C-alpha positions in Angstrom: 89.3 54.1 140.6 93.0 53.9 141.3 93.4 52.2 137.9 91.7 55.1 136.1 94.1 57.5 137.7 97.0 55.4 136.4 95.8 55.7 132.9 95.3 59.5 133.3 98.9 59.8 134.4 100.0 57.9 131.3 98.1 60.4 129.1 100.1 63.3 130.4 103.3 61.5 129.6 102.4 61.5 125.9 104.5 64.2 124.1 102.7 67.4 122.9 103.1 66.9 119.2 101.0 63.9 118.3 99.4 64.9 115.0 101.0 65.3 111.6 100.0 65.8 108.0 102.2 65.4 104.9 101.1 67.1 101.7 102.8 67.9 98.4 102.5 71.4 97.0 103.7 72.7 93.5 107.4 73.7 93.6 106.5 77.2 92.4 104.3 77.8 95.4 107.0 76.9 98.0 108.4 80.4 98.1 104.9 81.8 98.6 104.3 79.5 101.5 107.6 80.4 103.1 107.3 84.1 102.4 109.9 86.9 102.4 112.5 86.0 105.1 110.2 83.1 106.3 107.5 85.6 107.5 104.5 83.7 106.0 105.6 80.4 107.4 106.2 82.0 110.8 102.8 83.7 110.8 101.0 80.4 109.9 102.9 78.6 112.6 102.1 81.3 115.2 98.4 81.6 114.2 97.9 77.8 114.2 100.2 76.7 117.0 101.8 74.2 114.5 105.2 73.5 113.0 105.8 73.5 109.2 108.7 71.6 107.6 108.9 72.6 103.9 111.3 71.1 101.4 112.4 72.8 98.2 110.6 70.1 96.2 107.2 71.0 97.8 106.9 68.3 100.5 105.3 69.9 103.5 105.0 68.3 106.9 102.6 69.9 109.4 102.9 69.0 113.0 100.9 70.1 116.1 99.0 69.0 119.1 95.5 70.4 118.3 93.8 68.1 115.8 91.2 70.7 114.6 93.8 73.5 114.3 96.1 71.1 112.4 93.3 70.3 109.9 92.8 74.1 109.4 96.6 74.5 108.9 96.5 71.8 106.3 93.6 73.6 104.5 95.6 76.9 104.7 98.7 75.3 103.1 96.5 73.6 100.5 94.9 77.0 99.7 98.3 78.6 99.2 99.4 75.7 97.1 96.3 76.2 94.9 97.1 79.8 94.1 95.7 81.8 97.0 97.5 84.7 98.6 98.6 83.7 102.2 96.5 86.6 103.7 93.4 85.1 102.0 94.3 81.6 103.1 94.6 82.7 106.7 90.9 83.7 106.6 90.3 80.0 107.1 91.1 80.5 110.8 87.9 82.4 111.2 84.8 80.7 112.5 82.5 79.5 109.7 85.0 79.9 106.9 85.6 77.1 104.4 87.9 76.1 101.6 86.4 74.3 98.7 88.5 72.8 95.8 86.9 71.9 92.5 88.9 69.5 90.3 88.3 70.3 86.6 90.0 67.2 85.4 86.8 65.3 86.1 85.1 67.4 83.4 88.0 68.1 81.1 89.4 64.6 81.0 92.9 64.7 79.4 92.0 67.4 76.9 94.2 70.5 77.4 91.8 72.5 75.1 88.8 71.6 77.2 90.6 72.5 80.4 91.6 75.9 78.9 88.0 76.5 77.8 86.6 75.7 81.2 89.2 77.9 83.0 88.3 80.7 80.5 84.6 80.3 81.3 85.2 80.7 85.0 87.7 83.5 84.7 85.8 85.4 82.0 87.0 88.1 79.7 89.6 90.1 81.7 88.7 88.3 84.8 85.2 89.7 84.9 83.3 86.5 85.5 85.4 85.5 88.5 85.3 89.0 89.9 81.5 89.0 89.6 81.1 85.7 91.4 83.5 87.0 94.1 81.4 90.2 94.4 78.1 88.4 94.6 79.2 85.7 97.1 81.9 87.6 99.1 84.2 84.7 98.4 87.7 84.6 97.0 88.3 82.4 94.0 91.5 81.1 92.6 91.8 79.3 89.2 95.1 77.4 89.3 96.3 74.5 87.3 93.4 72.0 87.0 91.6 73.3 90.1 89.3 76.1 91.2 89.6 77.0 94.8 87.0 79.0 96.8 87.5 80.6 100.2 84.7 82.3 102.1 81.9 81.9 104.7 80.6 78.3 104.5 77.1 79.3 103.1 78.7 81.7 100.5 81.2 79.1 99.4 78.4 76.7 98.7 76.8 79.4 96.5 80.0 80.2 94.7 80.5 76.5 94.1 77.1 76.2 92.6 77.8 79.2 90.3 81.2 77.8 89.2 79.5 74.4 88.6 76.9 76.0 86.4 79.6 77.8 84.3 81.5 74.6 84.0 78.4 72.8 82.8 77.8 75.4 80.1 75.3 77.8 81.6 75.4 81.3 80.2 77.3 83.9 82.4 74.2 86.1 82.6 72.1 83.1 83.9 74.6 82.4 86.6 74.8 86.0 87.7 71.0 86.3 87.8 70.9 83.2 89.9 73.5 84.7 92.3 71.7 88.1 92.5 68.4 86.2 93.3 70.1 84.2 96.1 71.8 87.3 97.5 68.4 89.1 97.7 66.9 86.0 99.4 69.6 86.0 102.0 69.4 89.7 102.7 65.6 89.9 102.8 64.7 86.4 103.8 
């Protein structure tokens, strides 16, 4: 038993900061992650009890002592990097909220035209398609670069992902919206 206590004492000697992630974000998103006078960075650090080191080139190091909170912090930074507003990204701190990232390069390959067409299908004329999916799923959607990001409650994110996948595979917008309407009714009325 004495030996067990010795190990326990050693655990307490381990420094607080023991977890770290390093991720790369687009340079044009660095200012958004830092925020005016560093406010966004400070808010993320306070909310997640972590430390962010951000380079001008977009290298972000995230450090903290709570593994789960650190993973969430990484997801928040990734969400901001993929075009989300920091306030929306911070929703990931809520219980049952998730961030999903769909890579369009798997479907578009190297073709810029195909990528533009796919983005256009998801966004829709004047942003209507994206807004309709957001409305029907209570999710936030960001189309940025070669990715589509979705933030919302876990169950809703999965629905939004299905809807986006249907659009990317060529389903008609009306078909996708009808699918979502049906799912929404099922959820509301069992």
